[in-house]
N, C-alpha and C positions, 0 to 999 in steps of 0.2 A: 504494500500500500504506500503510495507516494506521500510526501510530507504535506502537499497541498490538500489531498483528500482527507488526511487526518485533521487538518485545521478546519475544513468544512464540516466534518463530522462533529467536532467539538462545538462548533458554533450552532449546530442544529439541536444539540442536546439542551433541553430546558429543565432546569431544576424544579422538581415538583415539591410544592410545600406540603409537608405532612399534615394530614387531617387532625383536627383537635380531638383528643380522646372523648369518648361518649360521656364520661363523668370526670372531666378534668378538674383541677383545683379551682379554676375560675367558675366552672359550672356548679361545682359543689357549693361554692360560696354564694351563688345566686339563690340556692335553696336554703342554706343554713343561716345566712345573715338575718333574714326577716324573722327567724325563730328566736333570736336573742338580741344581738348587737344593733340591729336596725329594725326592731319590731314595729309594725305599723301602728299599734295601739300605745305601747308603753314608751316608745322612743319618739315616733313621729306624731303621736297623739291624733290619730285618724280613726274613724269608725267608732267614736265614743258613744254615739246615740244608741246603737243597737247593743253595745256592751252593757249599757245601763238598763235598757228597756226589756230585753228578752231573757235576762239571766236569773230570774226568780227560781226557775226550775231547770234541771239538767236536760230533760227531754226536748223541749222546744229550742233550747240553746244548741243541742247537738244537730237538730234539723236545720237551724239557721246556719250553723257552721258548714254543713254539707252543701247547703244552697249557695253560700258565698264562695266556697272553693270551686264548685261547679261553674258558677258564673264567671269568676275571675280567670280561671284556666281557659275556658273556651272563648271568652271575650279576647284574651291576650292572643290566642291562636288565630282567631279570625281577623283581628286588626293587623297582626303581623303579616298574615298572608296578603292582606289588602293594602299594606302600608305604602306601596309605590303607586297605587292607583287612586288614593284618596287625595283630592285637592286640599291644600293647606287651609283654605278659607272655611271649609265645611267639615273639618276633621272632627271637631267636638260633636257636631250633629250626628255624624256617622257613628262615632263611638257610643253616643247615647242610644242610637237606634239598635245597635248590636246588643248592648247591655239590656235594653228594654225587652228585646225579643227573647233573650235567654231567661230573664226574670219572669216573663209571661209564661214560658214553658214550665218553670219551677212552680209558679202559682197554680197553673192549671193541673199539673201533676198532683200537687197536694190536695186540690179541690176534688180531684177524681178518686184518689186512692187513700187519702187521710184527711177527711173533711174536718174532723175534730181538731187536728193540728193546724189546719188552715184557719180555723176560727180563732185559735189561740194566737197564732203569729199575725194574722190579719194584715194590716197595712205595713208591718215591718218588712215583709218580703218585698213588697213593692218599693220600699225605700232603698233596697239594694241598688236600684238604678242610680241614685244620687250618692251612693257610698263613696267617700273620698278615696278609700283604698283602691277600689276598682278603677275609678276614673284616673286616679294618679298613676297607676301602673300602665294603663293603656297609653297615656300621654308621655310618660317619662321613659317607658321601656319598650312596649310592644311596637310603637311607631318607629323605633330605631333599631330593632333587633330581629334576628331570624326566628322562625316559628318554634324551633325546639327550645332555644333559650327563653323565649317568651312563655312557653309552657312551664318550664322550670321556675321562672319568676312568679308565675301565677300560683304554682304549688307552694312555693316558699311563703309568699305573702298571705295566701289563703290559710295555710296551716299556722302561720304566725298569729293571724287574727283568731283562728279557731281555738288554739290552746289557751289563749288569754281569757276569752269569754267563757270557755268551759271551766277554767279554774275559778273564775268569779262565781259562776253558777253553782259549782260544787260547794263552796263555802256558804253561799247564800241559802241554798236548799238545806244543807246540813245543819247550819246554826239557826236558820229561820223556821224550818219545818221539821227538823229532826229526821230527815229522810234523804235517800239518794235514789233517784229515778222512782220516787214515790214509795220506796221500800223503807219502812220505819226502822232505821238503824238502831236507835237507842232502846226501842222496845224489844228488838231482837236480842240485844245483849243484856236485857234485864234491867235497864235504866229507864223505865217508863216515865219517871218523874223529871227527866232532863228538862231544864228550863229553856225553852226556845226563845230566841231573841226576835221580837217583832220588828226591830229596826232593819233586820236583814231582808225582809220581804218588801221593804220600801226602797225607793231609789237612793235614799241616803246610805243604806247598807252597801249598795253597788259602788257608790262613790268611795266609801271607806275601803272596801276590799281592793278596788282598782287602784286607789291611791297607794296602798301598801305594796301592791305588785309593781307599780311604777317606781316607787322608792327602792325596792329590793333590786330590780333589774338595772336601774340607772347607777346604783351604788356598785353593783357587780361589774358593769361595763365601763364605769368611769365617765359616762356621758354627762356633759354639762350644757345646759341651755344657754345660748348666747342671744 
């Protein structure tokens, strides 16, 4: 092989960039950061309304958590797939339309298969449309990233929201009603006279528990509000 041919062959070779691992460190951080260091409720202070309103009992809180995770994951995916087709001037309208469609699906599903739970959650499911966590992730992440990363971001933010409100609901139901998922814990262990705290079934109890969680998490992460 001549020297000229060797040079041409080298010039034709294109170095292929290795694909990012399926669960690289960056992608793991997309999922794990919202669970603690960048939690949407305790650090970003978003989605507070539903954290206070639906956390009297664990069962509706769990349903609300599943609904939010479903909406944010699929909204992130759809907006990410459409991101290069959405005109900048109407991007918020498109995002709202996507979220509203998904929320309507959740609402109709509850109405059809769990009407009692639908009556308990009522308007709070509809308020997912204006949930700051959902809209914030669409605007800040899904509009600028690929579908897979957007799904991971939705899972991280959704589960970050879910574990906080489930924790709030756990303590509110336990201390306010003496039960977990309507199972009377203290009666089962022979402490039927346990003095439940009526404050916990009121919104003030939610503020107290959530405030303690925010204090613990921010102390642990070293986050300081500026």
